[in-house]
N, CA, C and O atoms as CSV, one atom per row, in Angstrom:
chain,resi,resn,atom,element,x,y,z
A,1,UNK,N,N,-89.998,-66.178,-22.441
A,1,UNK,CA,C,-90.403,-65.841,-21.517
A,1,UNK,C,C,-89.616,-66.305,-21.051
A,1,UNK,O,O,-89.403,-67.507,-21.204
A,2,UNK,N,N,-88.995,-65.656,-20.419
A,2,UNK,CA,C,-88.160,-65.822,-18.473
A,2,UNK,C,C,-89.392,-66.343,-17.369
A,2,UNK,O,O,-90.235,-65.809,-16.649
A,3,UNK,N,N,-89.035,-67.425,-17.640
A,3,UNK,CA,C,-90.417,-68.323,-16.842
A,3,UNK,C,C,-89.883,-67.836,-15.270
A,3,UNK,O,O,-90.756,-68.027,-14.424
A,4,UNK,N,N,-88.889,-67.374,-14.852
A,4,UNK,CA,C,-88.926,-67.532,-12.762
A,4,UNK,C,C,-89.235,-65.808,-13.010
A,4,UNK,O,O,-89.534,-65.506,-11.855
A,5,UNK,N,N,-89.311,-64.884,-13.579
A,5,UNK,CA,C,-89.438,-63.516,-13.825
A,5,UNK,C,C,-90.840,-63.552,-13.627
A,5,UNK,O,O,-91.150,-62.807,-12.697
A,6,UNK,N,N,-91.803,-64.126,-14.137
A,6,UNK,CA,C,-93.194,-63.981,-14.575
A,6,UNK,C,C,-93.853,-65.165,-13.165
A,6,UNK,O,O,-94.942,-65.426,-13.677
A,7,UNK,N,N,-93.848,-65.758,-12.168
A,7,UNK,CA,C,-93.586,-67.687,-11.979
A,7,UNK,C,C,-94.441,-66.668,-10.755
A,7,UNK,O,O,-95.484,-67.304,-10.602
A,8,UNK,N,N,-94.531,-65.336,-9.753
A,8,UNK,CA,C,-94.867,-65.262,-9.028
A,8,UNK,C,C,-96.327,-64.464,-9.540
A,8,UNK,O,O,-97.271,-64.398,-8.753
A,9,UNK,N,N,-96.433,-63.792,-11.102
A,9,UNK,CA,C,-97.406,-63.601,-11.886
A,9,UNK,C,C,-98.550,-64.813,-11.849
A,9,UNK,O,O,-99.651,-64.594,-11.344
A,10,UNK,N,N,-98.163,-66.275,-12.497
A,10,UNK,CA,C,-98.355,-67.106,-12.241
A,10,UNK,C,C,-99.056,-67.406,-11.287
A,10,UNK,O,O,-100.286,-67.377,-11.287
A,11,UNK,N,N,-98.405,-67.699,-10.446
A,11,UNK,CA,C,-98.914,-67.928,-8.526
A,11,UNK,C,C,-99.906,-67.139,-8.663
A,11,UNK,O,O,-100.751,-67.681,-9.377
A,12,UNK,N,N,-100.276,-65.925,-8.262
A,12,UNK,CA,C,-101.428,-65.403,-8.365
A,12,UNK,C,C,-102.369,-65.768,-8.966
A,12,UNK,O,O,-103.473,-65.598,-8.448
A,13,UNK,N,N,-102.230,-66.651,-10.791
A,13,UNK,CA,C,-102.827,-66.371,-11.133
A,13,UNK,C,C,-103.703,-67.288,-10.594
A,13,UNK,O,O,-104.665,-66.967,-9.898
A,14,UNK,N,N,-103.427,-68.341,-10.869
A,14,UNK,CA,C,-103.775,-69.907,-9.964
A,14,UNK,C,C,-104.888,-69.152,-8.267
A,14,UNK,O,O,-106.055,-68.848,-8.019
A,15,UNK,N,N,-104.242,-69.166,-7.923
A,15,UNK,CA,C,-105.510,-67.971,-6.963
A,15,UNK,C,C,-106.459,-67.595,-6.680
A,15,UNK,O,O,-107.043,-67.710,-5.602
A,16,UNK,N,N,-106.880,-66.887,-7.966
A,16,UNK,CA,C,-107.194,-66.386,-8.656
A,16,UNK,C,C,-108.876,-67.004,-9.271
A,16,UNK,O,O,-110.049,-66.636,-9.216
A,17,UNK,N,N,-108.079,-68.139,-9.844
A,17,UNK,CA,C,-109.078,-69.115,-10.688
A,17,UNK,C,C,-109.488,-69.299,-9.066
A,17,UNK,O,O,-110.295,-68.743,-8.322
A,18,UNK,N,N,-108.531,-70.342,-8.921
A,18,UNK,CA,C,-108.649,-70.856,-7.567
A,18,UNK,C,C,-109.823,-70.603,-6.597
A,18,UNK,O,O,-110.516,-71.495,-6.107
A,19,UNK,N,N,-109.962,-69.266,-6.378
A,19,UNK,CA,C,-111.154,-68.441,-5.972
A,19,UNK,C,C,-112.294,-68.499,-6.303
A,19,UNK,O,O,-113.217,-68.217,-5.539
A,20,UNK,N,N,-112.448,-68.884,-7.531
A,20,UNK,CA,C,-113.589,-68.554,-8.780
A,20,UNK,C,C,-114.460,-70.200,-9.249
A,20,UNK,O,O,-115.475,-70.375,-9.922
A,21,UNK,N,N,-113.875,-70.835,-8.808
A,21,UNK,CA,C,-113.872,-72.440,-8.455
A,21,UNK,C,C,-112.658,-73.488,-8.388
A,21,UNK,O,O,-111.479,-73.194,-8.585
A,22,UNK,N,N,-113.235,-74.969,-8.023
A,22,UNK,CA,C,-112.572,-75.736,-8.535
A,22,UNK,C,C,-111.705,-75.807,-9.755
A,22,UNK,O,O,-112.301,-75.934,-10.825
A,23,UNK,N,N,-110.432,-75.746,-9.771
A,23,UNK,CA,C,-109.360,-76.129,-10.649
A,23,UNK,C,C,-108.803,-77.230,-10.603
A,23,UNK,O,O,-108.875,-77.924,-9.589
A,24,UNK,N,N,-108.001,-77.686,-11.909
A,24,UNK,CA,C,-106.598,-78.497,-11.868
A,24,UNK,C,C,-105.926,-78.024,-12.927
A,24,UNK,O,O,-106.199,-77.021,-13.587
A,25,UNK,N,N,-104.250,-79.443,-13.196
A,25,UNK,CA,C,-104.023,-78.993,-13.881
A,25,UNK,C,C,-103.678,-78.505,-15.308
A,25,UNK,O,O,-102.955,-77.595,-15.715
A,26,UNK,N,N,-104.326,-79.284,-15.828
A,26,UNK,CA,C,-104.252,-78.910,-17.256
A,26,UNK,C,C,-105.204,-78.026,-17.832
A,26,UNK,O,O,-105.276,-77.469,-18.927
A,27,UNK,N,N,-105.816,-78.039,-16.958
A,27,UNK,CA,C,-107.741,-76.334,-16.868
A,27,UNK,C,C,-106.684,-75.386,-16.177
A,27,UNK,O,O,-107.054,-74.347,-15.630
A,28,UNK,N,N,-105.662,-75.681,-16.206
A,28,UNK,CA,C,-104.817,-73.854,-15.825
A,28,UNK,C,C,-103.582,-73.943,-16.540
A,28,UNK,O,O,-103.153,-72.789,-16.547
A,29,UNK,N,N,-102.750,-74.707,-17.164
A,29,UNK,CA,C,-101.922,-75.091,-18.397
A,29,UNK,C,C,-102.741,-74.342,-19.118
A,29,UNK,O,O,-102.256,-73.218,-19.250
A,30,UNK,N,N,-104.082,-74.494,-19.806
A,30,UNK,CA,C,-105.174,-73.858,-21.290
A,30,UNK,C,C,-105.114,-72.410,-20.667
A,30,UNK,O,O,-104.831,-71.477,-21.419
A,31,UNK,N,N,-105.368,-72.172,-19.314
A,31,UNK,CA,C,-105.269,-70.427,-19.459
A,31,UNK,C,C,-104.903,-69.939,-19.049
A,31,UNK,O,O,-105.140,-68.731,-19.046
A,32,UNK,N,N,-104.037,-70.506,-18.382
A,32,UNK,CA,C,-101.786,-69.268,-18.729
A,32,UNK,C,C,-101.945,-69.522,-20.497
A,32,UNK,O,O,-101.758,-68.554,-21.233
A,33,UNK,N,N,-102.186,-70.453,-20.902
A,33,UNK,CA,C,-101.738,-70.151,-22.027
A,33,UNK,C,C,-102.529,-68.668,-23.017
A,33,UNK,O,O,-101.912,-67.861,-23.713
A,34,UNK,N,N,-104.264,-68.720,-22.716
A,34,UNK,CA,C,-104.747,-67.895,-23.221
A,34,UNK,C,C,-104.332,-65.926,-22.627
A,34,UNK,O,O,-104.829,-64.806,-22.744
A,35,UNK,N,N,-103.727,-66.261,-22.309
A,35,UNK,CA,C,-103.286,-65.212,-21.260
A,35,UNK,C,C,-100.961,-65.323,-21.755
A,35,UNK,O,O,-99.990,-64.837,-21.174
A,36,UNK,N,N,-101.053,-65.962,-22.686
A,36,UNK,CA,C,-99.798,-65.949,-23.190
A,36,UNK,C,C,-98.530,-66.539,-22.226
A,36,UNK,O,O,-97.311,-66.400,-22.325
A,37,UNK,N,N,-99.234,-67.136,-21.418
A,37,UNK,CA,C,-97.533,-68.101,-20.885
A,37,UNK,C,C,-97.290,-69.277,-21.010
A,37,UNK,O,O,-98.195,-70.105,-20.913
A,38,UNK,N,N,-96.565,-69.476,-21.148
A,38,UNK,CA,C,-96.081,-71.080,-21.774
A,38,UNK,C,C,-96.001,-71.636,-20.629
A,38,UNK,O,O,-95.099,-71.304,-19.861
A,39,UNK,N,N,-96.895,-72.560,-20.297
A,39,UNK,CA,C,-96.425,-73.411,-18.870
A,39,UNK,C,C,-96.223,-74.857,-19.259
A,39,UNK,O,O,-96.690,-75.404,-20.258
A,40,UNK,N,N,-95.610,-75.292,-18.509
A,40,UNK,CA,C,-95.806,-76.927,-18.825
A,40,UNK,C,C,-96.200,-77.616,-17.802
A,40,UNK,O,O,-96.159,-77.162,-16.658
A,41,UNK,N,N,-96.666,-78.897,-18.121
A,41,UNK,CA,C,-97.051,-79.777,-17.056
A,41,UNK,C,C,-95.404,-80.328,-15.678
A,41,UNK,O,O,-95.541,-80.815,-14.556
A,42,UNK,N,N,-94.310,-80.041,-16.276
A,42,UNK,CA,C,-93.126,-80.304,-15.177
A,42,UNK,C,C,-93.117,-78.866,-14.262
A,42,UNK,O,O,-92.887,-78.735,-13.059
A,43,UNK,N,N,-93.460,-77.820,-15.304
A,43,UNK,CA,C,-93.740,-76.705,-14.447
A,43,UNK,C,C,-95.211,-76.635,-13.263
A,43,UNK,O,O,-95.168,-76.799,-12.044
A,44,UNK,N,N,-96.387,-76.348,-14.098
A,44,UNK,CA,C,-97.274,-76.544,-13.667
A,44,UNK,C,C,-97.941,-77.117,-11.868
A,44,UNK,O,O,-98.458,-76.535,-10.914
A,45,UNK,N,N,-97.425,-78.953,-12.278
A,45,UNK,CA,C,-97.779,-79.543,-11.352
A,45,UNK,C,C,-97.302,-79.465,-10.260
A,45,UNK,O,O,-98.084,-79.830,-9.383
A,46,UNK,N,N,-95.126,-78.733,-9.481
A,46,UNK,CA,C,-94.558,-78.352,-8.499
A,46,UNK,C,C,-95.312,-77.161,-8.171
A,46,UNK,O,O,-95.769,-77.220,-7.030
A,47,UNK,N,N,-95.587,-76.118,-8.789
A,47,UNK,CA,C,-96.327,-74.474,-8.357
A,47,UNK,C,C,-97.947,-75.160,-7.805
A,47,UNK,O,O,-98.611,-74.447,-7.052
A,48,UNK,N,N,-98.526,-76.582,-8.231
A,48,UNK,CA,C,-99.761,-76.784,-8.337
A,48,UNK,C,C,-100.083,-77.266,-6.411
A,48,UNK,O,O,-101.081,-77.153,-5.699
A,49,UNK,N,N,-98.665,-77.816,-6.156
A,49,UNK,CA,C,-97.749,-78.333,-4.900
A,49,UNK,C,C,-97.897,-78.141,-4.299
A,49,UNK,O,O,-98.629,-78.595,-3.419
A,50,UNK,N,N,-96.719,-76.572,-4.460
A,50,UNK,CA,C,-95.740,-75.808,-3.604
A,50,UNK,C,C,-97.115,-75.170,-2.724
A,50,UNK,O,O,-97.241,-75.566,-1.565
A,51,UNK,N,N,-98.158,-74.167,-3.285
A,51,UNK,CA,C,-99.614,-73.555,-3.247
A,51,UNK,C,C,-100.140,-74.756,-2.153
A,51,UNK,O,O,-100.542,-74.186,-1.138
A,52,UNK,N,N,-100.269,-76.306,-2.036
A,52,UNK,CA,C,-101.519,-76.881,-1.219
A,52,UNK,C,C,-99.955,-77.176,-0.183
A,52,UNK,O,O,-100.212,-77.314,1.013
A,53,UNK,N,N,-98.857,-77.247,-0.453
A,53,UNK,CA,C,-97.733,-77.548,0.190
A,53,UNK,C,C,-97.609,-76.132,1.545
A,53,UNK,O,O,-97.408,-76.405,2.729
A,54,UNK,N,N,-97.723,-75.163,1.198
A,54,UNK,CA,C,-97.901,-73.875,1.683
A,54,UNK,C,C,-99.232,-73.337,2.693
A,54,UNK,O,O,-99.316,-72.520,3.610
A,55,UNK,N,N,-100.285,-74.332,1.945
A,55,UNK,CA,C,-101.582,-74.095,2.532
A,55,UNK,C,C,-102.335,-73.171,1.987
A,55,UNK,O,O,-103.535,-73.053,2.233
A,56,UNK,N,N,-101.711,-72.473,1.236
A,56,UNK,CA,C,-103.105,-71.877,0.233
A,56,UNK,C,C,-104.002,-72.710,-1.037
A,56,UNK,O,O,-104.827,-72.305,-1.857
A,57,UNK,N,N,-103.595,-73.629,-0.847
A,57,UNK,CA,C,-104.826,-74.791,-1.804
A,57,UNK,C,C,-104.945,-75.548,-1.347
A,57,UNK,O,O,-104.036,-76.037,-0.677
A,58,UNK,N,N,-106.990,-76.467,-1.516
A,58,UNK,CA,C,-106.706,-77.494,-0.829
A,58,UNK,C,C,-107.380,-78.396,-2.203
A,58,UNK,O,O,-108.191,-78.324,-3.127
A,59,UNK,N,N,-106.204,-79.415,-1.438
A,59,UNK,CA,C,-107.013,-80.733,-3.481
A,59,UNK,C,C,-107.613,-81.538,-2.906
A,59,UNK,O,O,-107.408,-81.808,-1.723
A,60,UNK,N,N,-108.529,-82.117,-3.676
A,60,UNK,CA,C,-109.255,-83.744,-2.973
A,60,UNK,C,C,-108.980,-84.152,-4.993
A,60,UNK,O,O,-109.005,-83.578,-6.081
A,61,UNK,N,N,-108.752,-85.433,-4.423
A,61,UNK,CA,C,-109.045,-86.310,-5.640
A,61,UNK,C,C,-110.691,-87.299,-6.161
A,61,UNK,O,O,-111.506,-87.716,-5.338
A,62,UNK,N,N,-110.828,-87.496,-7.914
A,62,UNK,CA,C,-111.648,-87.946,-8.237
A,62,UNK,C,C,-111.193,-88.107,-9.334
A,62,UNK,O,O,-110.298,-87.516,-9.938
A,63,UNK,N,N,-112.168,-89.372,-9.733
A,63,UNK,CA,C,-111.938,-90.788,-10.683
A,63,UNK,C,C,-112.201,-89.875,-12.117
A,63,UNK,O,O,-113.354,-89.518,-12.363
A,64,UNK,N,N,-111.083,-89.513,-13.050
A,64,UNK,CA,C,-112.183,-89.188,-14.653
A,64,UNK,C,C,-112.162,-90.160,-15.398
A,64,UNK,O,O,-111.093,-90.749,-15.560
A,65,UNK,N,N,-112.755,-90.380,-15.729
A,65,UNK,CA,C,-112.562,-91.520,-16.893
A,65,UNK,C,C,-110.908,-92.395,-16.596
A,65,UNK,O,O,-109.771,-92.388,-17.068
A,66,UNK,N,N,-111.690,-93.087,-15.511
A,66,UNK,CA,C,-110.364,-93.957,-15.180
A,66,UNK,C,C,-109.141,-93.285,-14.865
A,66,UNK,O,O,-108.414,-94.105,-14.306
A,67,UNK,N,N,-108.550,-92.122,-14.968
A,67,UNK,CA,C,-107.630,-91.367,-14.562
A,67,UNK,C,C,-107.487,-91.034,-12.963
A,67,UNK,O,O,-108.659,-90.724,-12.748
A,68,UNK,N,N,-106.970,-90.924,-11.973
A,68,UNK,CA,C,-107.199,-89.920,-11.146
A,68,UNK,C,C,-106.724,-88.263,-11.434
A,68,UNK,O,O,-105.613,-88.021,-11.904
A,69,UNK,N,N,-107.925,-86.926,-11.013
A,69,UNK,CA,C,-107.133,-85.506,-11.170
A,69,UNK,C,C,-108.353,-85.288,-10.130
A,69,UNK,O,O,-109.508,-85.488,-9.754
A,70,UNK,N,N,-106.324,-84.358,-9.923
A,70,UNK,CA,C,-106.636,-83.531,-8.298
A,70,UNK,C,C,-107.601,-82.148,-8.970
A,70,UNK,O,O,-107.797,-81.838,-10.145
A,71,UNK,N,N,-108.139,-81.426,-7.526
A,71,UNK,CA,C,-108.639,-80.721,-7.988
A,71,UNK,C,C,-109.114,-80.024,-6.986
A,71,UNK,O,O,-109.939,-80.429,-6.167
A,72,UNK,N,N,-108.451,-78.633,-7.031
A,72,UNK,CA,C,-108.221,-77.759,-6.190
A,72,UNK,C,C,-108.668,-76.265,-5.620
A,72,UNK,O,O,-108.620,-75.284,-6.361
A,73,UNK,N,N,-109.007,-76.197,-4.553
A,73,UNK,CA,C,-109.226,-74.612,-4.517
A,73,UNK,C,C,-109.019,-74.083,-2.991
A,73,UNK,O,O,-108.591,-74.902,-2.177
A,74,UNK,N,N,-109.185,-73.297,-2.737
A,74,UNK,CA,C,-108.464,-71.915,-2.483
A,74,UNK,C,C,-108.277,-72.050,-0.756
A,74,UNK,O,O,-108.350,-73.242,-0.454
A,75,UNK,N,N,-108.121,-71.423,0.106
A,75,UNK,CA,C,-108.194,-71.650,1.651
A,75,UNK,C,C,-107.856,-70.509,1.474
A,75,UNK,O,O,-107.184,-69.798,0.727
A,76,UNK,N,N,-108.855,-70.484,2.856
A,76,UNK,CA,C,-108.885,-68.896,3.823
A,76,UNK,C,C,-107.361,-68.326,4.206
A,76,UNK,O,O,-107.263,-67.283,4.851
A,77,UNK,N,N,-106.218,-69.042,3.787
A,77,UNK,CA,C,-104.820,-68.100,4.036
A,77,UNK,C,C,-104.818,-67.951,2.451
A,77,UNK,O,O,-104.491,-66.821,2.090
A,78,UNK,N,N,-105.197,-69.100,1.135
A,78,UNK,CA,C,-105.295,-68.809,0.390
A,78,UNK,C,C,-105.490,-66.983,-0.671
A,78,UNK,O,O,-104.943,-66.205,-1.453
A,79,UNK,N,N,-106.803,-67.293,0.214
A,79,UNK,CA,C,-107.358,-66.010,-0.090
A,79,UNK,C,C,-106.964,-64.397,0.661
A,79,UNK,O,O,-107.057,-63.332,0.050
A,80,UNK,N,N,-106.494,-64.545,2.182
A,80,UNK,CA,C,-105.779,-63.755,2.762
A,80,UNK,C,C,-104.763,-63.358,1.570
A,80,UNK,O,O,-104.912,-62.160,1.331
A,81,UNK,N,N,-103.927,-63.855,0.861
A,81,UNK,CA,C,-103.238,-63.786,-0.023
A,81,UNK,C,C,-102.795,-63.601,-0.829
A,81,UNK,O,O,-101.635,-63.267,-1.073
A,82,UNK,N,N,-103.943,-63.845,-1.645
A,82,UNK,CA,C,-104.555,-62.932,-2.691
A,82,UNK,C,C,-105.329,-61.701,-3.041
A,82,UNK,O,O,-105.185,-60.828,-3.897
A,83,UNK,N,N,-106.397,-61.976,-1.875
A,83,UNK,CA,C,-106.837,-59.844,-1.394
A,83,UNK,C,C,-105.211,-59.514,-1.412
A,83,UNK,O,O,-104.942,-59.686,-2.600
A,84,UNK,N,N,-104.183,-59.197,-0.858
A,84,UNK,CA,C,-102.848,-59.201,-0.447
A,84,UNK,C,C,-102.249,-58.642,-1.653
A,84,UNK,O,O,-101.959,-57.466,-1.872
A,85,UNK,N,N,-102.104,-59.675,-2.412
A,85,UNK,CA,C,-101.340,-59.058,-3.761
A,85,UNK,C,C,-102.326,-58.430,-5.392
A,85,UNK,O,O,-101.968,-58.087,-6.519
A,86,UNK,N,N,-103.754,-58.557,-4.632
A,86,UNK,CA,C,-104.251,-57.688,-5.247
A,86,UNK,C,C,-104.092,-56.543,-5.134
A,86,UNK,O,O,-104.170,-55.880,-6.169
A,87,UNK,N,N,-103.821,-55.879,-3.918
A,87,UNK,CA,C,-103.505,-54.644,-3.403
A,87,UNK,C,C,-102.016,-54.241,-3.921
A,87,UNK,O,O,-101.626,-53.120,-4.247
A,88,UNK,N,N,-101.322,-55.415,-3.908
A,88,UNK,CA,C,-99.886,-54.955,-4.240
A,88,UNK,C,C,-99.807,-54.893,-5.337
A,88,UNK,O,O,-98.802,-54.223,-5.577
A,89,UNK,N,N,-100.727,-55.486,-7.094
A,89,UNK,CA,C,-100.426,-55.505,-7.990
A,89,UNK,C,C,-101.604,-54.456,-9.136
A,89,UNK,O,O,-101.690,-54.226,-10.342
A,90,UNK,N,N,-102.464,-54.007,-7.669
A,90,UNK,CA,C,-103.317,-53.196,-8.277
A,90,UNK,C,C,-102.361,-51.527,-8.233
A,90,UNK,O,O,-102.543,-50.532,-8.936
A,91,UNK,N,N,-100.718,-51.906,-6.442
A,91,UNK,CA,C,-100.485,-50.206,-7.038
A,91,UNK,C,C,-98.968,-50.031,-7.445
A,91,UNK,O,O,-98.261,-49.039,-7.269
A,92,UNK,N,N,-98.650,-51.216,-8.021
A,92,UNK,CA,C,-97.076,-51.446,-9.153
A,92,UNK,C,C,-98.411,-51.319,-10.166
A,92,UNK,O,O,-97.669,-50.716,-10.943
A,93,UNK,N,N,-99.392,-51.331,-10.704
A,93,UNK,CA,C,-99.695,-50.650,-12.044
A,93,UNK,C,C,-100.070,-49.247,-12.293
A,93,UNK,O,O,-99.939,-48.647,-13.360
A,94,UNK,N,N,-100.587,-48.757,-11.105
A,94,UNK,CA,C,-100.553,-47.659,-10.868
A,94,UNK,C,C,-99.558,-47.129,-10.938
A,94,UNK,O,O,-99.533,-45.986,-11.394
A,95,UNK,N,N,-97.891,-48.031,-10.334
A,95,UNK,CA,C,-96.697,-46.825,-10.699
A,95,UNK,C,C,-96.319,-47.023,-12.241
A,95,UNK,O,O,-96.200,-45.994,-12.906
A,96,UNK,N,N,-96.157,-48.028,-12.749
A,96,UNK,CA,C,-95.466,-48.814,-13.430
A,96,UNK,C,C,-96.106,-47.724,-15.445
A,96,UNK,O,O,-95.395,-47.381,-16.390
A,97,UNK,N,N,-97.423,-47.593,-15.264
A,97,UNK,CA,C,-98.396,-47.224,-16.500
A,97,UNK,C,C,-98.249,-45.822,-16.131
A,97,UNK,O,O,-99.214,-45.269,-16.659
A,98,UNK,N,N,-97.629,-45.036,-15.571
A,98,UNK,CA,C,-97.422,-43.395,-15.635
A,98,UNK,C,C,-96.787,-43.416,-17.265
A,98,UNK,O,O,-96.457,-42.364,-17.812
């Protein structure tokens, strides 16, 4: 699978899951695997950091069994782009599934 080609889908999926509750990197890697994506930590964490830098996600750190885990949640800006993305994905799906 061409990672670059599906990067937009992965970003939308991350925002969708973050809109349902807090997420973290390993959780999202496993979630995406369940949907047929192979995303390594070397890909996932830069995506999460970029989404945070762009203002779509906000993070907090927590000590989990002696390790610091970063939890992400969607922001208002992230929710807005997710809503717009859902419309675009729906429109595209209708068009290409004919």
